[in-house]
Each structure stands twice: as structure tokens, then as C-alpha cells.
N, C-alpha and C positions, 0 to 999 in steps of 0.2 A: 390561331394557336401556334406558338413558337416551336421550332424543331429542336429536340434535345441535342445538346452538344456532344459530339462524338469525334474521336480522332479518325483521321482518314485511314484507308487500308495500308498496312505496312508492306514494304517490299521485302523479299526474302532476306536481304542483307540486314535491313533494319530490324526485322523480327528476330533473327538469330542474335544480333548484337544486344538487343534489349533483354532477350531471354538469358543470355550469358551474363549480362550486367546484374540482373535481378538474382540469379542463382549464385553467383560467385563474388559479387561486389561487396564492398564494405557496407554493412547494413545501416550505419549512421550517416552515410554520404548523401548529400542532397541529390546527386545524380541518380542514386538508386531509388529514392522516393519519387523523383520525377519519372524515371523509367517505369516504375510500377503504375503510375497514373496513366502513362501513354499506353502501356501494354494492356492494362485492364480496359481502358476506353476503346481501343481498337478492336477488342474481341467482344464488345457489346455490353460491358458492365456499366450500369447507370452511374451518373456523377455522385449521387448521395452515397452509394455503396463504396465507391472509390474513396470518397472523403473519409468514411469510417475505416477503410482499410489502411490508409496512410496517416490517419489522425490529422487531417488538415481541413481547412475551410473549403466549402464547395466552390466559392469564387476563385480560390487558389487553383483548384483542380481545373476549372474552366479556363483560367488564364494559361495554364501549362498546355492544355489541349489546343487552344487557339494558337499558341506560340509554335507548337509542333506542326500544326497544319500549314503555318506560314514559313517556318525556318527549318523544318525537318529535325534532325538529331541535334542541331545547334541549340534547340530549346532545352536540352538537358543542363546547360550551363546558364544560370541566371545572369542578367546584366547588372553588375554592381556599379558603383560610382566611378566616374572617369578619373584620370590621373593628370600627369603633366601635359603641356601642349605637344602636339605631334611634331616630330622632327624627321620622320621618314616618309617620303613621297610614295604615291601609288606605283610609280615605276620601280622604286627600290623594293617595294613589297613583291611585285611581280618577279623581279630578279631573284629575290630570296627564295620564293616558292619554286622557281625553275631550278635553282641550284640545289635545293633540298631534294627534289625529285630525281636529280641526276646522280648516277653512280660515281663515286669519287675517282675510280680508275679512269673514267672517261675524261676527267679533268687533270689527269697526270698525278694523282695522289696515290700513295701505296697502301690503301685500305679499301675494304669492300663496302663500308657504310659510314655515314656521318654520325657522330654524337653531337649533342648540343655544343659542347666545348669545341670540337673540331670544326663544326660548321661555322660557329662564330669566328674562330680564328682564321678560317679560310676567307670569309667575307671581309675581315679586317685586313687581309693581305699579308698575314704573318708567315704563311707557308710558301709564298712566292718571291721572297726577297732575293734569293740566289738562283731561281729557276723561273724563267718567264712562262714556261708551260704550265706551272702550277699557280700562277697569279690569276685572280679572277678578272673578268672584263671590267668590273668596277669595284671599288672598295667602299664598304659601308661600315661605319662605326656603330656597332650595335652590341648591347649586352645580352648575356645568355637568357635572362628571364624575359626580356622583351622579345627575343627571338622565339622563345617557346610560346609566348602569347600569340604572336603573329601566326605561327604554324598552326596552333590550336584553333584559332578563329577561322582558319580555312580548312578545317577538318584534316589536317596533316599531323599525325601523332606517331610516336615511336612505338612500334608494335612488332610482335613476332610474326614471321611468315607462317602461313597455314595452307592446307590443301583446299582447293576450291570445291565447294559443295553447294548444289542448288536442287530444288525440287524438279523431278522429271515426270511428275504426275500429269498425264494428258488432260485431266479434268481439273487442273489447278484453279483456273478462274471461276469455273462453274461452282466448285465446292465453296470457295470463299464468298461468291455471290449469294449462295444459299444461306451460309452462316450469317452474313450481314443482313439478309432479308428477315430471317426468323428472329434475330435479336432486335430488329427494329420494329417489326409489325406484331410479333407474338411474344414480347418479353415476359409477361406473366406466366407463360407456359414453357419457358426456356430453362434448361438445366445443362450442367456440364459434368463430365466424368473423366477421370484419369488416374493412373497409378503413380504414386509418389514413392520413390525409392531408387535403388535398394537401401534399406535402413539396417545398419549393422550395429552390434554392441561394441562400442569403443569410445574412448574419451574424445570429445569433440570440442575443439577450441572455439571461443567466442569472445564476448565482451562482458564486462561487469563493472560495478562501482566498487572501488577499493582504494586504500591508501596509496599514495604515490610510490611507484616501484615495488608494490606488494600485491600484485594481482593474484587471483585464485590459481592454484597450481593443480594440474591434472596428472594422473599417473601415466607411466609409459605403457604402451600396448605390446605385449609379448605373445599372447595367444588369443585367437578369436574362434571360439568353438560353439558360438550360439547360432551361427547361420545368419541369414538375412530375412527381412520381411518387406512387404510392400503395403503401403496404405492405399486402399481402393477408395478414393475420395469422390464425393458427390457435392455439387454446388447448385443452389437455387438462386438464379440471377435476380429475380424480382424481389424475393424476401431476404436476400443476403444471408443465407443459411448454408453452413458448411458441415458435412458429416462424413464419416467413413469408418473403415475397420481394417485392422492389420491382417494380412494373409501371408502364408509361407511362399507363395508363388503367384505368378500371373497365369490366369487360365480363363477359358470361356465360362466355366461354371461360376467362378467368382464374379466375373463381369455381369453375368446374368442376375446373380443375387443382388448386386448393387443397382442394376437397372430396375429390379422389382421394388427396391426401397424408393427409388425416384418415382415410379408409377404410383406407389402408395401415398406419396406426398400430394398427389392430385387425384383423390379417389372419385372425383365427379365423372370420370370416364371421358373427359374432353381430350382431344389430341394434344400430345406434348412433344417437345423437340429436345433431343439430347445431343450435345456437341461432344465429340470424343475423337481420339486420334485413330490412325490407320493400323494399329496393332492387330495382328491376326486374331488374337483372343477376343477382340471387341466386335468382330463381325462374322462369327461362326454361323453356319446354317441354323442351328438351334436358336441363337439370339435373333436372327433375322425373322424366323417364323414367329417367335414369341412377340417381337416388336410389331409385326403386321397384325397379329390378333388383338393386341392391346392398344392400338393407336399410338404407337411410339415411333417417331421418325428419327432415325440415326443420321445425324449430320456429321459426316466424317471430314476431318481436316485433311488437306493434301499431304502427301509424304514430305518428310523433313520440314514440316510447318506446324510443329506443336505449339508455337507461340499464338496460333489462332484460337486455341482453346481457352475460354475465359477462366478456367480454374487454375491455370498456370500462375496467374498473378496472386492467387490465394496461397500458394505453396511457399512463397517467399517468407511472409511473416510466420507461417507454421514452422518452417525450418529454423528461423531466427529465435523463436520463443520456446521451442521444445527440444531442438537438437543442439544449438550453439551453447557452449559452456555447460555441457552435460557429461555425465559418466554413469549411465544406467547399468545396473548389475545384470539385467536380463530383459528379454522382450516383454515379459508380463508387466514389469514396472514401466517400461517405455509405453506400452499400449495404454496402461492406466493413466499415466500423466498426459498422454496425447489426447485421450478422450476427455480428461478434465479441462484441458485447454480449449478444446472444441466447444464444450458446454459453456465455459466462461466467455468465449468469443461470441457465441450466438446470443447469450443472455445479456451482454453488456453493450448492445447497440444503443447509441445515444438517442434520447428522445428528440423527435424533430422540432418540438417547440424550444427545447434548450439549445439545439444547434442553430435555429433561426435567431434566437436572442444573442447568442455568442457572435454570430456573423454580423448582426446589426451593430453590436458594440465595437467589433474590430473595424467595421467600415466607418463608424463615427470617428474613432481614433485616427485612422488613416486619413480621413478627410481633414481633420484638424491639422495634421502634419503635412498635408498636401503631397502625399506620396502613397504608393501602392507597394505591397510586398513583392520583393524580387525585382523591383525597378528602381533606378536611381532617382533621388529626390530632385525636383527641378531647381536649377541654380537661380539664386536671387540676385537681382541687380544691385550693384554696390551703391 
């Protein structure tokens, strides 16, 4: 029996990056779709459920997972077809990377950081014509776009500085080990819970189909008097079912109500496992006593590691299809539309026979073309 395909355990930096990419990235970007696949797989979501989540073929999901296990975050960018013959040697690439990581002031330049234009100009020797201290050790004729590609292929990107933050949980490894164990051995009895929000009543920009230069227009926001809400969401990993309810606040009583709905989803009395974060409202004494009486094991994620919760990957499409490009008048309408979307999502899971037929057809077409999705076609001899 073959072992199910699963992404390896994420490091704290990888988890935070993928979570930020899924929450804030452009939803039509291929990087966001691949990030959803990796984030969901690493938290224990099966491949068929991930394929339905991102509307992709199961083989595509497996290819992305294998690529991530081999190339880490470089798997977010697919390998497209090659270009012109290479003109820059490995020594030139190493010199470019060393220059990009060096502060310009150490090279005698009067600024604190390089832009692509300034870095290309410095490598070409334009800034050192009259001052030997500013001239680079070697001159490399390179265009800005090629320079950007080289830096990106070595995980060097132009990004903002930020405060360093990592989990200080002393049980970091043991908690992740337990989550990985239950999602591997007891998947039919695994559930996930989290609060999605805060959700406020305001115009939310998004994307839409419209005539060129005539997108949907949203009103300006002047007053927000409706307060906020939180969706207390529950997710069944085995059956790929998502449900929840809007609440005014986060609280132990609301978390307990959600856990009772999860327990009701398995009325046979068998032990179940609920993955949830370290919020104090999720582990009150009342909740712990109730969980012990009803055979519910609370698998808490480590602090600052919310990406380990499988439900996080489900919130991305929920935000995109219910919040983006919306202007709800009040929370009642928001709750109604969100529940309608959840019903539609759970009812429109594609039939496995149809998925298998589509996968076989796509595999046949790819075999005729001698290529696979996301990979360059092999070059034919002249």
C-alpha cells in the first residue's frame, strides 16, 4: 500500500510566509494557488480535498507537493520554457549575489540600499567612472530583467524589513508531531476549528469580470457603526466539509458550542481529534472538562504557528468569494450570504468518477504533446 503524498513539515518562516501569501496575495496568482496546496498538505489535508479546494487535477497537486519537498519555496514558481543561451558564468552569478547582499555604503555609494536599476548600473561600472572606490571588482553587462531573474532564482527578493518573530513554545516540536500523527493515522476522525475575522461592514475591493477600464465601483467608507463579527469555523478533513456561524466576539462559550457541533458530526462516540490554535478561549477549564468526558482530544498548535491548522487553507477561498468585491449593508446579510456559500461549497464537491475521467483525459492530451503541466516541453532535435 502506497503512502499518501504529503508536504513535509513547514519551518516557522515558511509557514508564516505561506500564510501571508494566502491571506494577502493576489487570488488569481499561480503562486497563491500553489501556496494553498502546500499549506493545506502540510497540515494534513488529503490530496483529493486540496484538488477540490484549488480546482486543479490531483496529479498537479502531487507534482507541486513533490516539488516543494525537493526545492522548498522555489516550488511556488513553475519552470517555464528556457530562453537564449547563457552568457553569465557561475562566478558572475556568485559575484552578483554577493554584491546584492552588501550594503551600498560599504562599496562607497551614497545610498542605503540597491534598486534593480542602481544594482545593474553598479555592476556595469557606470558609477565608478570617476571614483575607483565606487568601481566594482569586475564589470558585468547585465540587463535589469535578467538581474531580477537571477536574484529571484536564489531566493533574493526586494522586500520590506520586519521585526523578527518566532515561536517560543517549549512544546513546539511535540505539538507538531502530534498534529502530524493524528492527521496521518486517524484522518477520518480529524477536525479543525478556528475563528475567521474580524469581519466588518465596509466595501471590500476584489476582482470581477467587466469591460476594459470599467470595473465595478465601490462606495467610500465614512462611518462604520455595525461593529465586527467572527466566523467560528469547523472543518471535517476526511469528508471535506466546512461549516460555521458568525459571533459578536471570541469566547469560551462560543468555542464550546462549535466543538459540540463537531462532536455531533461523529455521533458514534468514537474518539475524535480537533486541531485548533492556542487562543485562551479555546482551552478554558470548562472546554477541557467537556472534551475529556466526550472523548475529544484538543490538538493545540504551537504559539505563533497558526499555519499548522488545516482550516487556515479553507479561509482563503472563503474570503475571496464572500468578502472580496462586496459591500454588505449589515451583518445579517453577510451571515446569510456566507452560509449560502458554505452550503454551495459543500454540495458541489465533484464526483470522484468525473474527476478520474477528467484526469485521464488530461493525461492523454499531455502524453500526446510529450509534456506535463508546469514543466517545459522537451526540445526536439533539428
